[in-house]
C-alpha positions in Angstrom: 0.0 -0.2 0.1 1.4 3.7 -0.9 1.2 5.9 1.5 1.1 9.8 1.2 4.7 11.5 1.9 5.7 15.2 1.8 8.6 16.4 0.1 9.1 19.9 2.0 11.3 22.2 -0.4 12.0 25.3 -1.8 14.3 27.6 -4.0 15.1 29.6 -0.6 17.7 27.1 0.1 19.9 27.9 -2.8 20.4 31.3 -1.5 22.8 30.3 1.2 26.0 30.4 -0.6 29.1 28.9 0.4 30.9 29.1 -2.8 31.5 26.6 -5.4 34.4 24.8 -3.5 32.6 24.2 -0.2 31.1 20.4 0.1 27.4 21.7 1.7 26.9 23.4 -1.7 23.3 24.2 -3.5 23.7 22.2 -5.8 23.3 19.4 -3.5 19.7 20.1 -3.5 19.2 20.8 -7.1 20.9 17.2 -8.1 17.9 15.8 -5.6 15.3 17.8 -7.4 16.2 17.3 -10.9 16.9 13.3 -10.0 13.2 13.0 -8.3 12.0 14.6 -11.8 13.9 12.7 -14.0 12.8 9.7 -12.6 9.2 10.8 -12.0 9.1 10.0 -8.6 8.8 13.8 -7.7 4.7 13.9 -8.9 4.0 11.4 -6.4 5.2 13.0 -3.7 3.1 15.8 -1.6 4.0 19.6 -1.7 3.5 22.2 1.0 4.1 25.6 1.7 6.9 26.3 3.8 6.3 28.4 7.1 8.7 30.4 9.2 9.2 29.8 12.5 8.5 31.9 15.3 11.1 33.3 17.4 9.4 30.8 20.4 10.1 28.0 19.0 13.6 28.3 17.6 14.0 29.2 21.7 12.9 25.7 22.7 16.6 24.7 21.6 18.2 28.0 21.2 18.8 30.8 23.6 17.4 34.0 22.2 21.2 35.6 22.8 22.0 32.9 20.6 19.6 34.0 18.2 20.6 37.5 17.9 24.2 36.7 17.6 23.6 34.6 14.9 21.7 37.0 13.2 24.3 39.9 13.8 27.1 38.2 12.6 25.7 37.2 9.6 24.1 40.5 8.7 27.1 42.1 9.7 29.1 40.6 7.3 30.7 37.2 8.5 31.6 34.7 6.3 32.8 32.0 8.8 31.5 31.1 11.8 33.9 28.2 12.5 36.4 27.0 10.2 34.0 24.7 8.4 30.7 26.9 8.8 30.5 29.3 5.7 27.4 31.9 5.7 26.3 34.8 3.0 24.2 37.4 3.1 21.1 35.6 3.1 22.2 32.7 5.1 19.9 33.6 8.6 16.7 33.7 6.6 18.0 30.5 4.6 18.3 29.1 8.0 15.1 30.2 9.6 13.1 28.6 6.7 15.3 24.9 6.8 13.9 25.1 10.6 10.7 26.0 9.3 10.9 23.0 7.1 10.8 20.8 9.5 8.1 22.3 11.4 5.9 22.0 8.6 6.7 18.4 7.8 6.1 17.7 11.8 2.6 19.3 11.3 1.9 17.4 8.0 2.7 14.2 9.9 1.2 14.7 13.1 -2.0 16.5 11.7 -2.7 13.9 9.6 -2.7 15.2 6.2 0.9 12.6 5.3 2.0 9.7 6.6 5.4 10.8 6.2 7.5 13.6 5.1 11.1 14.0 3.9 12.9 17.4 4.4 15.4 18.7 1.5 16.7 21.7 3.2 20.0 23.5 4.5 21.8 24.9 6.1 22.0 21.0 8.0 21.6 21.1 11.5 22.8 18.3 13.6 26.0 19.3 15.1 24.3 23.2 16.0 24.8 23.2 19.5 22.2 25.1 21.7 24.6 28.5 21.5 27.4 27.4 19.0 27.1 27.1 15.2 29.3 24.3 13.7 30.1 21.8 10.9 27.8 23.8 8.5 25.1 23.7 10.6 23.4 27.0 12.1 20.6 26.2 14.0 19.7 22.3 15.0 16.7 21.6 12.5 15.8 18.2 13.8 16.1 19.0 17.7 13.8 22.0 17.5 11.5 19.8 15.6 11.7 17.4 18.5 10.7 20.0 20.8 7.9 21.8 18.8 6.1 18.5 18.3 6.7 17.9 22.2 5.2 21.6 22.7 2.6 21.6 20.0 1.1 18.3 20.4 1.7 16.2 23.3 3.9 13.6 22.3 5.6 12.1 25.7 8.9 10.1 23.7 10.9 11.2 20.4 13.0 8.5 18.9 15.6 10.7 16.6 17.8 8.4 14.7 21.1 9.9 13.5 22.6 7.9 10.7 24.7 10.7 9.1 28.6 9.2 8.9 29.4 12.4 11.5 28.0 12.1 15.0 25.5 14.7 15.6 26.9 16.6 18.9 24.5 19.1 19.2 21.2 16.8 18.9 23.4 14.6 21.3 24.1 17.8 23.5 20.2 19.2 23.7 18.5 15.7 25.0 21.4 14.4 26.7 19.9 14.8 30.6 16.2 14.1 28.6 14.3 10.9 28.6 11.7 12.4 26.5 13.8 12.2 23.3 15.6 9.2 22.4 18.6 10.0 20.5 20.3 7.0 18.4 23.2 7.5 16.4 25.6 5.3 14.2 28.4 7.0 13.0 32.1 6.7 11.8 34.5 6.8 14.9 37.4 8.3 15.3 36.0 11.7 13.0 34.4 14.5 13.1 33.8 15.9 15.1 35.0 13.7 18.1 32.3 13.3 20.0 30.3 10.0 20.0 31.9 7.4 22.2 29.8 4.0 23.3 30.7 5.4 26.7 28.2 8.4 25.7 24.8 6.9 27.1 23.1 10.2 28.9 23.3 11.2 32.1 21.0 12.1 35.0 17.6 11.3 34.2 18.6 10.6 30.5 21.1 8.4 31.1 20.4 5.5 28.8 18.4 7.2 26.4 21.5 8.4 24.6 23.2 5.5 22.2 26.1 5.5 20.2 27.5 2.9 18.0 30.7 4.4 16.9 31.9 2.2 13.6 35.4 2.0 12.0 36.0 3.1 8.1 35.2 0.3 5.7 32.0 -0.5 7.5 29.2 -1.3 5.2 25.8 -2.3 4.5 25.9 -5.9 6.4 27.3 -4.2 9.0 24.9 -1.2 9.3 21.7 -3.4 8.5 23.3 -5.7 11.7 23.2 -3.0 13.7 19.7 -1.6 12.9 18.1 -4.9 13.4 19.7 -6.3 16.2 20.4 -2.9 18.3 18.3 -0.1 17.2 15.0 -2.4 16.5 15.1 -4.1 20.0 15.8 -0.4 21.9 13.3 1.4 19.8 10.5 -0.9 20.2 11.0 -0.6 24.0 11.1 2.6 24.0 7.5 3.1 22.1 8.0 6.7 20.5 4.9 8.7 19.9 7.4 10.1 16.2 10.5 8.9 15.1 12.9 11.5 13.4 15.4 10.9 10.9 18.6 13.3 10.9 19.0 11.8 7.6 22.7 12.1 6.8 23.6 10.3 3.5 27.2 10.9 3.4 28.1 6.9 4.8 27.8 6.5 1.5 30.9 4.7 -0.3 31.1 7.2 -2.5 31.0 10.0 -0.4 34.3 12.2 0.0 34.3 13.3 3.4 33.5 9.9 4.9 35.4 6.3 4.6 32.2 4.3 5.1 31.1 2.0 2.8 27.0 1.8 3.0 25.6 1.8 -0.5 22.7 3.0 -2.0 20.7 -0.1 -1.5 21.5 0.0 1.9 20.0 3.2 2.9 17.1 1.4 1.8 17.4 -1.3 4.0 17.8 0.9 6.7 14.9 2.9 5.7 12.4 0.0 5.6 13.7 -1.4 9.3 12.8 2.1 10.7 9.8 2.3 9.1 8.9 -1.3 10.3 9.3 0.2 13.9 7.1 3.7 13.1 4.3 1.0 11.9 4.6 -0.7 14.9 5.0 1.7 17.2 4.0 5.3 16.1 1.4 4.8 13.3 4.2 5.1 10.3 4.9 8.7 11.6 8.3 9.5 10.3 9.9 13.1 9.4 13.0 13.1 7.6 15.7 15.5 7.7 18.4 16.1 5.4 21.9 16.4 6.7 24.8 15.2 5.3 25.5 13.8 1.7 28.1 15.7 -0.5 28.5 13.1 -3.9 26.0 14.2 -5.9 24.8 11.2 -7.8 24.8 9.1 -4.4 23.0 11.6 -2.4 20.4 11.8 -5.6 19.9 8.4 -5.5 19.9 7.4 -1.8 16.9 10.2 -1.4 15.3 8.4 -3.7 16.1 4.6 -2.4 14.8 6.2 0.9 11.6 8.5 -0.4 10.4 5.2 -2.0 10.5 3.4 1.4 8.5 6.2 2.9 5.9 6.0 0.5 4.7 2.1 1.1 4.5 -0.3 3.4 7.1 -2.6 4.3 
């Protein structure tokens, strides 16, 4: 059975100008859109207008002092927020729309308009800490979406699955002491940003609700699928989330220039199927997936297509 799936995208995301040589560049999104149009899949997806987030919604994760400073820095002409994070005059507005895309997807899914949603947004978010932009990320899109879903729709438990090749240090930091958000990450280790060791399991009331699976360079489909089947599935079913959010980075792909893992496009399809099965069992199939990394344009576009085809059907 086919499910309704929203594709959240706007050309405004192309205005975040990082330069032609930066890996996180606008061509990532144009490659996805062109590929989905070429394959005909775009016609089968639900489009939804993106709303801007309110200041209060962003402040669910980022203090207002950070929001103000980020806006001042960018509008004041900053070109780099850290050695990796390049910005342009339009970047603050684009980052607002990236958050808005994730919140629009949450609304679409939790209001029952669609079953699942994928957000083709940039800049990405999972490295952004409450008070710090880093690793190409300005606002933590997934973290804000999680808090928004809890505050607006009274959800008790949210599962965030992060399969970007880089550990989502920002997302982990935000929810490290919070048992209402279970953060699961599989990532190359040691690798940027240097966090995500298996001993990092949460603290206080959140102890046990952070689960890191660090994997070495060379890890491929078989190992990833085994982790999802044997570890993630058990933990997720026991946790019984009300909603699943995916930090969907596709840079663990074997062709990606920023990693040394060996996941294939079919591997991402398999991971998507396992997550979809968990969602069907525990949260009425509700998944909001938000783009993070992925820097080989062909591998990224084909992996997003595979991911979307799974989100659209029962598995």
